[in-house]
C-alpha positions in Angstrom: 92.0 58.8 179.1 95.3 57.0 179.1 95.6 53.2 179.6 98.8 51.1 179.9 98.0 47.7 178.4 100.0 44.5 178.7 99.2 40.9 178.0 100.7 37.4 178.2 103.1 37.9 181.1 103.3 34.1 181.5 105.0 34.3 184.8 107.9 36.4 183.8 108.8 38.7 186.7 111.6 40.2 184.6 109.3 41.3 181.7 106.7 42.5 184.2 109.3 44.6 186.1 110.4 46.3 182.9 106.8 47.0 181.8 105.9 48.4 185.3 109.1 50.6 185.3 107.8 52.3 182.2 104.2 52.4 183.6 105.4 54.2 186.7 106.9 57.0 184.5 103.5 57.9 183.0 100.1 59.0 184.1 97.5 56.3 183.4 93.9 55.7 184.5 94.5 52.0 184.8 96.8 49.1 184.1 94.9 46.8 181.8 96.1 43.1 181.7 94.6 41.0 178.9 95.2 37.6 180.6 97.8 34.8 180.9 99.5 36.2 183.9 101.2 33.5 185.9 101.5 30.2 184.0 103.7 29.8 180.8 101.2 27.4 179.2 101.7 23.9 177.9 102.6 25.0 174.4 105.0 27.8 175.4 108.6 27.6 176.5 109.5 29.0 179.9 110.0 32.7 179.5 113.1 34.4 180.6 112.8 35.5 184.3 110.0 32.9 185.0 109.0 33.5 188.6 105.2 33.4 189.1 105.5 33.9 192.8 107.3 37.2 192.3 104.7 38.2 189.7 102.1 37.6 192.3 103.9 39.8 194.8 104.4 42.6 192.3 100.9 42.8 191.0 99.3 42.4 194.5 101.2 45.5 195.4 99.4 47.6 192.8 96.1 45.6 192.7 94.0 48.8 193.0 95.4 50.0 189.6 94.6 46.8 187.6 91.8 45.8 185.4 92.4 42.2 184.3 90.7 39.4 182.5 91.2 35.6 182.6 93.3 34.1 179.9 93.3 30.5 178.7 96.3 29.7 180.8 94.8 31.0 184.1 93.7 28.4 186.7 91.4 28.6 189.6 94.3 28.9 192.1 95.5 32.0 190.2 92.4 33.9 191.2 93.0 32.8 194.8 96.5 34.3 195.0 96.0 37.5 193.1 94.3 40.4 194.9 92.2 41.6 192.0 89.3 40.1 190.0 90.5 37.5 187.5 87.6 35.1 186.9 85.8 37.0 184.2 86.4 36.2 180.5 85.8 39.9 179.7 85.4 43.3 181.2 84.3 46.7 180.0 85.6 50.2 180.5 83.2 52.9 179.4 84.7 56.3 178.5 83.1 59.4 177.0 84.6 58.4 173.6 84.6 54.6 173.4 83.3 51.4 174.9 86.3 49.3 175.6 85.7 45.5 175.6 88.6 43.8 177.2 89.2 40.0 176.8 92.0 37.6 176.4 91.1 36.4 172.9 90.5 32.7 173.3 86.8 32.9 173.6 85.9 36.3 171.9 88.1 37.2 168.9 87.8 39.2 165.7 86.2 36.0 164.2 83.8 35.9 167.1 83.0 39.4 168.3 80.4 39.9 171.0 77.7 42.4 170.3 79.4 45.7 170.3 78.4 49.2 169.1 80.1 50.5 166.0 83.3 52.4 167.0 83.8 50.3 170.0 87.3 49.0 171.0 87.9 45.3 171.2 91.1 44.9 173.2 92.7 41.4 173.6 95.9 39.4 173.9 96.3 35.7 173.3 98.1 35.8 169.9 101.2 37.4 171.2 101.1 39.6 168.1 100.5 43.3 168.3 97.6 44.7 166.2 95.8 48.0 165.6 93.2 47.9 162.9 89.5 48.4 162.1 87.4 45.3 161.5 83.6 45.6 160.9 83.5 49.1 162.4 85.2 47.8 165.5 88.8 48.9 166.5 90.7 45.7 167.1 93.8 46.3 169.4 96.3 43.8 170.8 99.5 44.8 172.7 101.4 41.6 171.9 103.2 39.9 174.7 105.7 41.3 177.2 107.4 38.0 177.7 106.9 35.6 174.7 106.4 37.5 171.5 105.4 35.8 168.2 105.3 36.6 164.5 108.7 38.2 164.5 107.8 40.9 166.9 109.6 42.0 170.0 108.3 42.0 173.6 105.7 44.8 173.5 103.1 46.8 175.4 100.4 49.3 174.3 99.2 52.7 175.3 95.6 53.6 174.6 94.7 57.3 174.5 91.7 59.3 173.5 92.8 59.4 169.9 95.3 56.6 169.3 96.7 53.2 170.1 100.5 52.9 170.1 102.5 49.7 170.6 106.1 50.0 171.9 109.1 47.7 172.1 109.5 46.7 175.8 113.3 46.9 175.7 113.9 50.0 173.7 110.6 51.9 174.5 110.5 52.8 170.8 107.2 52.8 168.9 106.5 49.7 166.8 103.4 51.3 165.2 100.7 53.9 165.9 97.1 53.4 165.0 94.7 56.4 164.9 91.3 55.7 166.4 
């Protein structure tokens, strides 16, 4: 069970291409995208390499590998141009070890968890800050943002395995931190 996790692309084809180059070197069950794919959002600056049309082209080329959820910057038209489901506020992946609840983080959050079994994984983006911690018997994981990091962090992505969650710097591919599940 290896998942490659990104969030908050915000239309940056440059950041997406870097992430997918790394993704292509590994063996992953799915590419999980925790929302905010095309639009940079009214509160964010334009990210470097802003090119939503190219992001559409790239992601549609690998649509069968993607599990994605709607972010707060997604619009109705985004779901019309992307060839994978994007209207849901959450998704589940059930594994032999964990129930993984995937969301963006603007509706469900650590302050507003849905009903989850103890030991479940709550995977979200939205804050642009990477996290790996346990809250109320739930593993809270966030890969940060590949395009617009916040909180002094670098652009980042996460890898979820059977035993751990590790967040990496997008540009150096060095580990930022590792959290043991």
